N, C-alpha and C positions, 0 to 999 in steps of 0.2 A: 205264252205257251211255246214250248220247243216245237219247231217245225220238223217235218220228216227228214229234211236234208241235215239238220243239226243232229238228229238222232243217228245218222250214218257215221258220225265221228267215231273212229276206232277206239278212242279213249273210253267210250262207254261199253264197248264189247257186246252190243245187243244183238240178239237174233231178230229175224224179221217178225216172228210172233211176239216177241217182247216189245218191239217198236209199235206194232199194231195195238197191243194191249195198253201200252202207255197212252197212245193217242185216244183209244176208247175210254180209258180212265179219265183223261182230261175232258173229253166230250161229255162224259157223265156229270162232270162238275158244272157244265153250262146248263142253265135252267131251260133255256128256250133255243132250240135248234130249228133247222128247216123242217117243214112237214114233208114226209115221204110216205104218202098213203099207199097201202097194199090192197090189191084186189085179189080175192081168192077165187080161182077158176078150177072147176072139176070137169075132167073129161074121163071117159072110160079108162080106169086103171092108172090115171095120172092126176096128180095135184100140181097145179101151176100157181106160182106166186108172181103177180105182176105188180111192179112198183114204179111209181113216178118219183123222180129225184130232180129238184130244180137246178137250173144252171148255177155254176160256180159253187158247187157243194163238194166238200171232201167227205166222202161216204166210206164208212168202215163197217163191214158186216161181221156177224159172228162166225166163228170157225164152223166149217161144214163137217158134219159127222160122216156123210157119205159123198161120193162123187156124183155129180149130176150135170145136166146140160144147162148152161146159162146163155141167154139170148139178149142181145141189145136190139130192141125193136125199133127205137128211134133215138136220134141224138148222136152226140160225139163225146167221148170220154178219154181220159188218160188212165189206163189200167196200171196200177202200181202193184207189181208182184215181186216175190222174192228174187226171181231170176232176171227181171227186166221191167222197164216202164214202156208200155205200148200204147200208141194212139189207135183208137178204134172208132169207126163210124158205122152207124147202122146201114144195112143189116149186118150183124156179126154174131158169132157164137163161139163159145169155148166150153170145154168140159172140165169141171173142177175135179179135184181129187180129195179124199178124206184129209181133213185138217186145213183145207184151203180157206183163206180169209179174203173176202172181196174188199179191195181198197181201190177206190177210184176218185178221180176229180172230174166233175161234169163240166164240160165246156159249153154245153147247151142244156136245155131241159131234156131229160132222158126218160124213156120208158124201157124197163128191163124185165125179163121173165126168167124164172128158174123152174125146171121141170123135175118132179119127184115121183117115183113109183108109188102107186096107191092101189095095190091089188085088192085090198079089202073094201075099197070104195068108202073110206072113212070121211067124215066131214068136220071133226073136231080140230080146227086149225091150231088152237093153242097147244094141244097135246102133240100134234104132228110137228109143229115148229120146234118143240122141245126135243123131239127125236132127231130132227133134221139138223139142228144147230147146237153148238156147244153152249154151255151156261154163260149168261151175261155176268153173273156173280163171280164165276171163276176168272173170266177175262178182266173184270174190274180189279179183282184181288191181285192178279199178276201185274196189272198196270200200277197199282199202289206199290208193289215190291220194286218195280222198275224205277218209280219216282224216288223211292228211298235210296236206291243204288246211284241214281244220277246225282242226287243231292250230296251223297257221301263222296262221290268222285269230285264234285265241284267244291267240296268243303263247306257246304251249307247244311244247316240243321234240317230236321224233318219239317 
């Protein structure tokens, strides 16, 4: 699998979103990845998603539809963003913006939280997640198109 540094090669001409989509596409091909359980927490007017991510995991999230607060509760990560790669150690927080894709490498076991407005006090997490995040199918489809582009540039077949 192409690593993130290989995808930075100018010959591919990939945007950050295309790089993340390609990695997401490749991850989707892997049948068994690390378990990253999510705990759903509800506070007045707020939906909190708390996730455990094991050490030495390259984690790629879905594109965020809305900006929101992200909190590193415990652990150490390398946050890989379009602008820079940043080492973070808990406690830390950042504010995402629409279109943001969380990409990080966990140096230790990590617990992270994202905070989302929930003024209607809803509890259907599947529906809420579909509103909060972009489509997995769209991301995988973009990743497939990037794979074809990379193969064409490298002179390989599909």
